[in-house]
C-alpha positions in Angstrom: -26.2 44.1 -10.9 -27.7 40.9 -9.4 -27.1 39.1 -12.7 -23.6 40.3 -12.9 -22.8 39.2 -9.4 -24.4 35.8 -10.1 -22.3 35.4 -13.3 -19.2 36.5 -11.4 -19.9 34.0 -8.6 -20.2 31.2 -11.1 -17.0 32.1 -12.8 -15.2 32.2 -9.4 -16.5 28.8 -8.5 -15.4 27.4 -11.9 -11.9 28.9 -11.4 -11.7 27.6 -7.8 -12.8 24.1 -9.0 -10.2 24.1 -11.7 -7.4 25.3 -9.4 -8.3 22.5 -6.9 -7.7 19.8 -9.5 -4.3 18.2 -9.1 -4.7 15.7 -11.9 -4.3 16.4 -15.6 -7.5 16.0 -17.8 -6.3 12.8 -19.4 -5.8 11.1 -16.0 -8.5 9.5 -13.9 -9.6 12.0 -11.2 -8.8 11.3 -7.5 -12.5 10.6 -6.7 -12.9 8.1 -9.5 -9.5 6.6 -8.9 -10.5 5.8 -5.3 -13.5 3.9 -6.6 -11.6 2.1 -9.4 -8.7 1.1 -7.1 -11.2 -0.3 -4.5 -12.9 -2.5 -7.1 -9.5 -3.5 -8.5 -8.5 -4.6 -5.1 -11.6 -6.7 -4.9 -10.9 -8.1 -8.4 -7.4 -9.0 -7.4 -8.6 -10.8 -4.3 -11.1 -12.8 -6.4 -8.5 -13.8 -8.9 -5.8 -14.6 -6.4 -8.0 -16.7 -4.1 -9.6 -18.6 -6.9 -6.5 -19.6 -9.0 -8.2 -22.7 -10.3 -11.0 -20.7 -11.9 -8.6 -18.0 -13.3 -5.6 -19.9 -14.6 -5.0 -17.9 -17.9 -4.4 -14.2 -18.4 -7.6 -14.1 -20.6 -9.7 -15.5 -17.7 -8.2 -13.0 -15.3 -8.7 -10.1 -17.7 -12.4 -10.8 -17.8 -12.6 -9.9 -14.1 -10.6 -6.7 -14.6 -12.6 -5.7 -17.7 -15.8 -5.8 -15.6 -14.2 -3.2 -13.3 -13.3 -1.0 -16.3 -16.8 -1.3 -17.7 -18.4 -0.4 -14.4 -16.4 2.8 -14.1 -16.4 3.6 -17.9 -12.6 3.6 -18.2 -10.4 1.8 -20.6 -7.4 -0.4 -19.8 -5.2 2.2 -21.4 -6.6 5.0 -19.3 -6.2 3.0 -16.1 -2.6 2.0 -17.0 -1.6 5.6 -17.9 -3.2 6.9 -14.7 -1.3 4.4 -12.6 1.9 5.5 -14.1 1.1 9.1 -13.5 0.1 8.5 -9.9 3.2 6.4 -9.5 5.2 9.6 -10.3 3.1 11.5 -7.8 3.4 9.1 -4.8 2.1 11.5 -2.1 -1.1 11.9 -4.0 -1.4 8.2 -4.7 -0.9 7.4 -1.0 -3.6 9.8 0.0 -6.0 8.1 -2.3 -4.9 4.7 -1.3 -5.4 5.5 2.4 -9.0 6.2 1.6 -9.2 2.9 -0.3 -7.9 1.0 2.7 -10.4 2.9 4.9 -13.2 1.7 2.6 -11.9 -1.9 2.7 -11.5 -1.8 6.5 -15.0 -0.4 7.0 -16.4 -3.3 4.9 -14.5 -5.8 6.9 -15.7 -4.3 10.1 -19.3 -4.4 8.9 -18.8 -8.2 8.4 -17.5 -8.6 12.0 -14.1 -9.2 13.4 -12.6 -12.4 12.1 -9.4 -12.3 14.3 -7.9 -10.3 17.2 -7.4 -6.7 16.1 -3.9 -5.4 16.7 -5.3 -1.9 16.1 -7.3 -2.0 19.4 -6.3 0.0 22.4 -4.9 -3.1 24.2 -2.2 -3.4 21.6 -0.5 -0.1 22.6 0.3 -1.4 26.1 2.1 -4.5 25.0 5.9 -4.4 25.0 6.1 -6.1 21.6 3.5 -7.1 19.1 3.2 -7.7 15.4 0.7 -5.1 14.1 0.7 -6.3 10.5 -3.0 -6.8 9.5 -2.6 -7.7 5.8 -1.5 -10.8 3.9 1.9 -12.2 4.9 3.0 -12.6 1.3 2.8 -10.8 -2.0 4.0 -11.3 -5.5 5.4 -8.7 -7.9 4.3 -9.7 -11.4 5.7 -8.1 -14.6 2.3 -8.2 -16.3 1.1 -5.6 -13.9 1.8 -2.0 -15.0 2.2 -0.8 -11.4 3.6 -3.1 -8.7 3.1 -1.7 -5.2 2.3 -3.2 -1.8 1.0 -0.5 0.5 0.1 -0.5 4.2 -1.5 2.0 6.5 -2.1 1.3 10.2 -3.8 3.8 12.4 -4.6 2.4 15.9 -7.7 3.2 17.8 -5.5 4.4 20.6 -2.1 6.0 19.7 1.0 3.9 20.2 3.3 5.1 22.9 6.0 7.7 22.3 9.5 6.4 21.7 8.3 3.1 20.2 10.2 1.4 17.4 8.7 -0.2 14.3 10.5 -3.0 12.4 9.2 -3.8 9.0 10.7 -7.2 8.0 10.2 -9.5 5.1 11.9 -12.2 3.0 12.5 -11.8 -0.7 12.9 -14.5 -3.3 13.2 -14.4 -7.1 15.2 -11.2 -7.6 16.8 -11.3 -11.0 20.3 -9.8 -11.6 20.7 -6.5 -13.5 17.6 -4.7 -12.5 17.8 -1.0 -13.6 15.7 0.0 -10.5 15.6 -2.2 -7.4 12.4 -2.4 -5.3 12.2 0.3 -2.6 10.9 -0.1 0.9 9.4 3.0 2.6 8.0 3.2 6.1 6.8 6.3 8.1 5.6 6.9 11.6 3.4 9.9 12.3 3.8 11.8 15.7 1.4 14.7 15.8 3.3 17.3 13.7 6.3 15.1 13.1 6.8 12.3 10.4 9.8 10.0 10.7 10.6 8.1 7.6 13.1 5.4 6.5 13.8 4.1 3.0 15.6 0.9 2.1 16.5 -0.7 -1.2 16.0 -4.4 -2.0 19.1 -5.5 -3.9 18.7 -9.3 -4.0 17.2 -12.4 -2.4 17.3 -12.5 1.4 15.8 -11.0 4.5 15.3 -7.3 4.9 14.4 -4.9 7.7 13.5 -1.2 7.8 13.5 0.2 11.3 11.8 3.4 12.4 12.6 4.7 15.9 10.2 7.4 17.0 11.1 10.3 19.3 10.1 10.4 23.0 7.2 12.6 24.3 5.0 12.3 21.2 2.5 9.4 20.7 2.4 7.6 17.3 -1.0 8.0 15.6 -0.2 6.2 12.3 2.4 3.9 10.7 2.3 3.6 6.9 4.5 2.8 3.9 4.9 0.8 0.8 7.2 -1.5 -1.3 7.4 -0.2 -4.8 8.7 -2.2 -7.8 9.0 0.4 -10.6 11.1 -1.3 -13.3 9.0 -1.9 -16.4 12.1 -2.0 -18.6 13.6 -5.1 -17.1 12.4 -8.6 -17.7 11.6 -10.8 -14.7 9.1 -13.5 -13.9 7.8 -13.2 -10.3 9.4 -11.6 -7.2 8.1 -13.1 -4.0 7.7 -11.3 -0.7 7.0 -13.6 2.2 6.9 -13.7 6.0 6.0 -10.0 6.1 5.7 -8.6 9.6 5.6 -5.2 11.3 6.8 -5.4 14.9 6.1 -2.6 17.4 8.5 -2.4 20.3 7.8 0.0 23.2 10.5 2.4 24.4 13.3 0.6 26.3 12.4 -2.8 24.9 15.4 -5.2 24.9 14.3 -6.7 21.5 14.5 -3.9 18.9 14.8 -6.1 15.8 12.8 -8.9 14.5 14.4 -12.4 14.1 16.8 -12.5 11.2 17.9 -15.2 8.9 20.4 -15.4 6.0 18.8 -18.5 4.5 16.2 -18.3 1.7 14.1 -21.0 0.1 15.2 -22.5 -3.1 11.6 -22.2 -4.4 8.6 -20.0 -3.5 7.0 -21.0 -0.1 3.9 -23.1 -0.4 0.7 -21.1 -0.5 2.4 -17.8 -1.4 -0.3 -15.4 -2.7 -0.7 -11.7 -3.1 
């Protein structure tokens, strides 16, 4: 009887483990994908901050291949996994949140390098830019999956009724895209999530505004800009002057400064 119970318990555990898997067998698992995405973020940073050393696609590929070798995955497996996760965005965002957590923990271990807008003091200010990432980004067609994500969770919740204005300038949008880039921003208030979506249709300045409800503090603001159009030819699409303004309830300034003018060439120093 003891042996039967042991065998039955093992079978139950196997079934439970199989049922918990949300990823097909041919796709990189969530745990491995977290590690791969973290190292790919590091690889991207190395390449983009050392342009002189990695001018050609072959030179850049050497860095990416090192990541693939480390995790024992192929380029094809990585690409197909990104496409699958791109079609399951909720799962991708949950993994990417953990990747950002890993990155932020490593940054914290090195010491603060600038004032931290996630600190408790930021919540009391009437208006503040809480964006903590690079101010610019480039969508490149050679990437299989183009996405800029952000996830901001303050140490002290932001005040209820606050508004969040995600603004950016766009340059290099080609005509005739089958799918335009999409902006998504969400604010989490205990058991409530308020979300806004906006489509980028051409060059210019864009804003996505989330106004939260009163009486519930805001514990997290997250979102992404997704370029999912592998069928259309384009060179580079530049995102610049990215900011995420937080305005407390009753603030007179509920939108970031707007401009209809756009540069005739990419801003100097634009990186992703």
